[in-house]
C-alpha positions as semicolon CSV with decimal commas, in nm:
position;residue;x (nm);y (nm);z (nm)
1;M;0,004;-4,156;1,386
2;F;-0,152;-4,520;1,408
3;D;-0,018;-4,559;1,726
4;L;0,119;-4,894;1,640
5;S;0,422;-5,030;1,873
6;W;0,708;-5,210;1,734
7;I;0,606;-5,524;1,843
8;E;0,276;-5,478;1,636
9;L;0,498;-5,345;1,327
10;G;0,710;-5,684;1,364
11;F;0,373;-5,873;1,339
12;C;0,251;-5,717;1,050
13;A;0,588;-5,785;0,861
14;A;0,619;-6,140;0,965
15;L;0,252;-6,154;0,865
16;T;0,313;-6,014;0,507
17;L;0,617;-6,223;0,514
18;V;0,425;-6,562;0,543
19;V;0,122;-6,450;0,320
20;V;0,313;-6,320;0,014
21;G;0,628;-6,513;0,057
22;P;1,012;-6,400;0,043
23;K;1,002;-6,420;-0,320
24;D;0,731;-6,189;-0,384
25;L;0,795;-5,952;-0,097
26;P;0,997;-5,708;-0,285
27;V;0,735;-5,699;-0,605
28;F;0,489;-5,642;-0,329
29;V;0,661;-5,346;-0,166
30;K;0,744;-5,156;-0,474
31;G;0,346;-5,227;-0,570
32;I;0,240;-5,081;-0,240
33;G;0,532;-4,806;-0,241
34;R;0,367;-4,685;-0,611
35;V;0,027;-4,730;-0,507
36;M;0,118;-4,467;-0,206
37;A;0,283;-4,225;-0,406
38;K;-0,002;-4,253;-0,672
39;G;-0,233;-4,170;-0,357
40;K;-0,017;-3,872;-0,257
41;K;0,014;-3,753;-0,614
42;M;-0,393;-3,747;-0,603
43;V;-0,448;-3,611;-0,301
44;N;-0,164;-3,325;-0,386
45;E;-0,383;-3,233;-0,698
46;V;-0,689;-3,201;-0,516
47;K;-0,525;-2,962;-0,285
48;G;-0,396;-2,771;-0,560
49;S;-0,699;-2,772;-0,765
50;L;-0,915;-2,673;-0,436
51;S;-0,676;-2,367;-0,357
52;R;-0,736;-2,242;-0,689
53;L;-1,087;-2,304;-0,706
54;E;-1,050;-2,086;-0,390
55;K;-0,858;-1,837;-0,496
56;E;-1,062;-1,757;-0,829
57;I;-1,394;-1,758;-0,607
58;D;-1,219;-1,511;-0,426
59;I;-1,098;-1,272;-0,725
60;S;-1,473;-1,321;-0,881
61;D;-1,636;-1,222;-0,561
62;G;-1,379;-0,943;-0,525
63;K;-1,245;-1,051;-0,175
64;A;-0,902;-1,111;-0,321
65;Y;-0,661;-0,854;-0,266
66;Q;-0,460;-0,638;-0,538
67;E;-0,115;-0,837;-0,500
68;D;-0,299;-1,183;-0,532
69;N;-0,474;-1,052;-0,873
70;W;-0,282;-1,201;-1,182
71;Q;-0,293;-0,893;-1,358
72;T;0,007;-0,719;-1,099
73;L;0,226;-1,002;-1,240
74;L;0,235;-0,817;-1,599
75;P;0,468;-0,563;-1,712
76;P;0,342;-0,218;-1,672
77;E;0,357;-0,163;-2,037
78;V;0,104;-0,473;-2,098
79;Q;-0,088;-0,339;-1,753
80;N;-0,168;-0,023;-1,888
81;L;-0,253;-0,112;-2,262
82;P;-0,571;0,044;-2,436
83;D;-0,884;-0,142;-2,384
84;D;-0,909;-0,141;-2,839
85;F;-0,538;-0,269;-2,843
86;I;-0,541;-0,562;-3,091
87;P;-0,193;-0,745;-3,073
88;G;-0,032;-0,739;-3,388
89;S;-0,150;-0,403;-3,531
90;L;0,185;-0,245;-3,469
91;P;0,438;-0,230;-3,753
92;A;0,750;-0,361;-3,736
93;S;0,890;-0,026;-3,770
94;D;0,713;0,126;-3,441
95;H;0,855;-0,170;-3,277
96;Q;1,211;-0,115;-3,363
97;Q;1,180;0,271;-3,285
98;M;1,046;0,152;-2,955
99;R;1,353;-0,069;-2,895
100;E;1,570;0,204;-2,958
101;Q;1,394;0,427;-2,739
102;R;1,431;0,161;-2,433
103;K;1,786;0,101;-2,548
104;K;1,847;0,501;-2,548
105;A;1,658;0,520;-2,185
106;M;1,836;0,221;-2,045
107;D;2,178;0,404;-2,156
108;E;2,099;0,714;-1,986
109;R;2,032;0,575;-1,685
110;G;2,356;0,350;-1,676
111;S;2,550;0,691;-1,740
112;N;2,370;0,824;-1,479
113;S;2,443;0,574;-1,202
114;E;2,797;0,591;-1,295
115;I;2,838;0,991;-1,239
116;K;2,661;0,978;-0,935
117;K;2,937;0,691;-0,773
């Protein structure tokens, strides 16, 4: 990476030991480690932000594939909601009926798969 030999690395370590001192060397190394970790974290955040920005630009330009679209991650029931849907507009009794219908459909699927076995 930096093309340093072992002799050059040893010289840098000895120079650091002389300048910082043996007493403060562990604190110095921990500080360098923290700075490196913060720098790495910042670089990763910038990379993530740029990739998100690139995806948003692709979506807005229409270049993104359908599989990259966040809406494809939603369940089919949510994807196919009508345009005039208002959340919370369905009464609790309708929710209960829908749950029972889903449970009945799941039970029918389960019994059909048992018959096929």
